[in-house]
C-alpha positions as CSV (number, residue, x, y, z in Angstrom):
1,M,-23.8,12.8,19.2
2,V,-21.3,10.8,17.7
3,R,-19.3,12.4,15.5
4,I,-17.4,11.3,12.4
5,R,-13.8,12.8,11.9
6,V,-13.3,13.0,8.1
7,L,-9.8,13.8,6.5
8,V,-9.6,14.6,3.2
9,V,-7.2,14.1,0.3
10,D,-6.5,15.8,-2.5
11,D,-3.9,17.7,-4.4
12,H,-7.1,20.0,-6.1
13,R,-7.9,22.8,-3.5
14,I,-10.4,23.8,-4.8
15,F,-12.0,19.9,-4.9
16,A,-10.8,19.4,-1.6
17,E,-12.1,22.7,0.2
18,S,-15.5,22.1,-1.9
19,L,-16.1,18.8,-0.9
20,A,-14.8,19.5,3.0
21,A,-17.8,22.1,3.2
22,A,-20.0,20.1,1.8
23,L,-19.8,16.6,4.9
24,A,-18.6,20.2,7.2
25,A,-21.9,21.0,7.3
26,E,-23.5,18.0,8.5
27,P,-24.2,17.8,11.9
28,D,-22.2,15.0,12.3
29,V,-19.3,15.6,10.8
30,D,-15.6,17.2,11.3
31,V,-13.4,17.3,8.4
32,S,-9.9,18.5,7.8
33,A,-8.0,18.8,4.3
34,A,-4.7,17.8,3.5
35,G,-3.6,18.4,0.0
36,S,-0.1,15.3,0.0
37,G,0.4,13.0,1.3
38,P,2.8,13.4,3.3
39,A,0.5,15.9,4.7
40,A,-2.2,13.6,5.4
41,L,0.2,11.3,7.2
42,R,0.8,14.3,9.1
43,C,-2.4,15.0,10.1
44,L,-2.7,11.7,11.2
45,E,0.3,11.4,13.8
46,R,-0.1,14.9,15.4
47,A,-4.2,14.0,15.4
48,A,-3.3,10.7,16.7
49,G,-1.2,12.4,19.3
50,E,-4.3,14.7,20.5
51,G,-6.0,11.6,20.9
52,R,-8.6,13.1,18.3
53,R,-8.2,10.2,15.7
54,F,-9.8,10.6,12.3
55,D,-12.2,7.7,12.0
56,V,-11.9,8.3,8.1
57,M,-10.1,8.8,5.1
58,L,-10.7,9.9,1.4
59,V,-8.0,10.1,-0.7
60,D,-7.7,10.9,-4.5
61,A,-6.8,8.3,-6.6
62,D,-4.9,10.2,-8.7
63,L,-2.7,11.7,-5.9
64,G,0.7,13.9,-6.5
65,G,-0.5,12.3,-10.4
66,N,1.0,9.6,-10.1
67,V,-0.6,6.4,-11.8
68,P,-0.1,3.3,-9.7
69,G,1.2,0.4,-11.3
70,S,1.4,-3.4,-10.4
71,R,2.7,-1.7,-6.1
72,P,2.6,1.2,-4.7
73,A,4.9,3.2,-6.6
74,V,6.7,5.4,-3.9
75,P,7.3,5.1,-0.1
76,V,5.0,6.7,2.0
77,Q,7.7,8.2,4.2
78,E,9.1,9.3,1.7
79,G,7.2,10.2,-1.2
80,N,8.9,11.3,-4.7
81,A,10.8,13.9,-5.6
82,D,8.4,16.5,-5.3
83,G,6.9,14.8,-2.1
84,L,4.3,13.7,-4.0
85,V,2.9,10.2,-2.5
86,D,0.0,8.3,-5.1
87,G,-3.6,7.6,-3.5
88,I,-2.9,3.9,-3.5
89,S,0.5,3.7,-1.8
90,L,-0.9,5.9,0.9
91,V,-3.4,3.9,1.7
92,V,-0.5,1.2,2.5
93,G,0.3,3.7,4.6
94,V,-1.9,4.3,6.4
95,R,-2.9,0.8,6.9
96,S,0.1,0.3,8.7
97,G,0.8,3.0,11.1
98,H,-3.1,3.8,11.7
99,P,-5.2,0.5,11.1
100,G,-8.1,2.5,13.5
101,V,-8.8,5.0,9.7
102,R,-11.0,3.5,6.9
103,T,-10.0,4.3,4.1
104,V,-12.0,5.1,1.2
105,V,-10.7,6.2,-2.8
106,L,-12.2,8.5,-4.6
107,A,-11.4,7.9,-8.2
108,E,-12.2,9.8,-11.5
109,K,-13.5,7.1,-13.3
110,D,-14.4,3.4,-12.7
111,D,-11.2,1.3,-13.1
112,P,-12.1,-3.1,-11.5
113,R,-7.7,-3.2,-12.0
114,R,-6.6,0.0,-9.9
115,A,-10.6,-0.2,-7.6
116,A,-8.8,-4.0,-6.8
117,L,-5.8,-2.6,-6.1
118,A,-7.1,0.3,-3.6
119,L,-8.7,-3.0,-1.6
120,G,-5.7,-4.9,-1.4
121,A,-3.6,-2.4,-0.1
122,G,-6.5,-2.1,2.4
123,A,-9.1,0.2,1.3
124,S,-12.6,0.1,2.2
125,G,-14.2,1.7,-0.4
126,W,-13.9,3.3,-4.4
127,V,-16.5,6.1,-4.6
128,A,-16.6,8.1,-8.4
129,K,-15.6,11.7,-7.4
130,D,-18.8,12.8,-9.0
131,C,-21.2,10.6,-6.7
132,S,-23.8,12.9,-4.7
133,L,-22.8,13.8,-2.0
134,S,-25.9,11.2,-0.7
135,R,-24.0,8.9,-1.7
136,L,-20.8,9.5,0.0
137,L,-22.1,10.0,3.0
138,T,-23.4,6.1,3.1
139,V,-20.3,4.9,1.6
140,I,-18.5,6.9,4.7
141,R,-21.3,6.1,7.6
142,G,-21.1,2.2,6.3
143,V,-17.6,1.8,5.9
144,L,-17.5,2.4,9.9
145,R,-19.5,-0.2,10.4
146,D,-17.0,-2.7,8.5
147,E,-18.6,-2.4,5.5
148,T,-17.0,-2.4,1.8
149,H,-18.4,-0.3,-1.1
150,L,-17.9,0.0,-4.6
151,P,-20.0,1.0,-7.6
152,P,-22.6,-2.0,-8.3
153,A,-20.9,-2.3,-12.2
154,L,-17.5,-3.0,-10.6
155,L,-18.4,-6.2,-9.1
156,T,-17.8,-8.5,-11.3
157,G,-14.2,-6.4,-13.2
158,V,-12.7,-6.0,-9.4
159,L,-13.5,-9.9,-8.1
160,R,-11.8,-11.0,-11.9
161,E,-8.4,-9.0,-10.2
162,L,-8.3,-9.9,-7.4
163,T,-9.0,-14.2,-8.2
164,A,-6.2,-13.4,-10.7
165,A,-4.1,-11.6,-7.9
166,R,-4.7,-14.3,-5.5
167,R,-3.6,-17.4,-8.0
168,H,-0.8,-15.1,-9.3
169,R,0.8,-15.2,-5.1
170,T,-0.2,-18.9,-5.0
171,E,2.3,-19.3,-7.8
172,S,5.1,-17.2,-6.1
173,E,5.0,-18.7,-2.8
174,R,4.8,-22.3,-4.7
175,L,8.0,-20.6,-6.4
176,V,9.7,-19.5,-3.5
177,E,8.9,-22.2,-1.2
178,S,11.3,-23.9,-4.1
179,L,14.2,-22.2,-2.2
180,T,16.5,-23.5,-0.1
181,P,16.6,-21.9,3.6
182,R,20.3,-19.9,2.5
183,E,18.6,-19.4,-0.9
184,R,15.4,-17.4,1.0
185,E,17.9,-15.3,3.4
186,V,19.6,-13.9,0.4
187,L,16.1,-13.3,-1.3
188,R,15.2,-11.2,1.9
189,C,18.6,-9.7,1.4
190,M,17.9,-8.0,-2.1
191,V,14.3,-7.3,-1.1
192,A,15.7,-5.5,2.1
193,G,17.8,-3.5,-1.2
194,L,21.4,-5.2,-0.4
195,G,23.6,-5.4,-2.9
196,R,25.7,-8.0,-3.2
197,K,28.6,-7.4,-1.2
198,A,26.3,-6.1,1.6
199,V,24.7,-9.7,1.3
200,A,28.0,-11.5,1.8
201,E,28.6,-9.0,4.5
202,R,25.2,-9.8,6.6
203,L,25.6,-13.2,6.0
204,F,29.5,-13.7,6.0
205,L,29.9,-15.5,3.1
206,S,32.4,-15.0,-0.1
207,P,30.5,-12.4,-2.7
208,H,31.5,-15.4,-5.3
209,T,28.9,-17.2,-3.1
210,V,26.8,-15.0,-2.9
211,R,26.9,-14.0,-6.6
212,T,25.8,-18.2,-7.0
213,H,23.4,-18.1,-4.9
214,M,21.8,-14.9,-6.6
215,Q,21.7,-16.9,-9.7
216,N,20.4,-19.4,-8.3
217,V,17.1,-17.7,-6.9
218,L,17.0,-16.2,-9.9
219,G,16.4,-19.5,-11.7
220,K,14.4,-21.1,-9.4
221,L,11.8,-18.3,-9.8
222,G,12.6,-17.9,-13.9
223,V,13.4,-14.1,-13.9
224,H,16.3,-12.6,-15.0
225,S,17.1,-9.5,-12.9
226,T,17.1,-9.1,-8.9
227,L,14.0,-6.4,-9.2
228,A,11.7,-9.0,-10.7
229,A,12.8,-11.3,-8.3
230,V,12.1,-8.6,-5.8
231,A,8.4,-8.2,-7.4
232,L,8.1,-11.9,-7.2
233,A,9.1,-12.5,-3.3
234,R,6.6,-9.1,-2.4
235,R,4.1,-11.0,-4.2
236,A,4.4,-14.3,-2.4
237,G,4.9,-12.0,1.1
238,V,8.0,-12.5,1.7
239,G,9.9,-8.8,3.4
240,P,13.4,-7.4,3.6
241,A,14.8,-9.3,6.2
242,D,15.7,-8.3,9.6
243,L,19.2,-6.9,9.5
244,G,19.8,-7.6,12.8
245,D,19.0,-11.2,13.1
246,V,20.4,-11.8,9.9
247,V,23.9,-10.4,11.6
248,E,23.3,-12.7,14.2
249,R,21.9,-15.7,13.1
250,G,24.6,-15.4,9.5
251,G,27.4,-17.5,10.7
252,Q,24.4,-20.5,11.3
253,L,23.5,-21.0,8.0
254,A,24.3,-23.0,5.9
């Protein structure tokens, strides 16, 4: 019998333990539980190191009490001041570090916007916490066949949200494409969190020149702050600068 390894991630201990116990009663399911995002990542790393990778992760959408915004709220490696990581941020981290693990988000209520965020982050499903055990098992087995599972009542709303997100991304990409190669390098440095002085050092420019480039970037993107520029850049798929490459090529850029 092929066994399915499931990791339940929820900071409500009674719920996590009850769900884990119910799943463990199935003859083909092995279950572990974690009470936070960092703890879940440690479980995944340890299991991978031992050659016992998890197949499916069930994660609370409201993990840590955070309600995600338009982007994952905190770095999955660090969490916030209390060591917490919200559920959708955790999905992002697992997709990046453990792409073979299917993730299913467990939610207190149906929310098309957050379900679309979860799917965009890499989740394979969105399931109500109060669904039946048989329904949850169907979802677990389905995502292992590369199926995507959503409650029927959410389909229209999620499709609308995904379409809107795609439209915003297209517009963001168009704005980023209007930048010069040098301005795009400056933008990537901004995404990497570098301030004006650090950008100047990396690109071998004067702080005054960097200031001008930054002002041009904000103007062309139609935003009024570095934070807004970074958010738009991320929507357009612009990643942070590889600082080593920036240093190496800095003297050659126009």
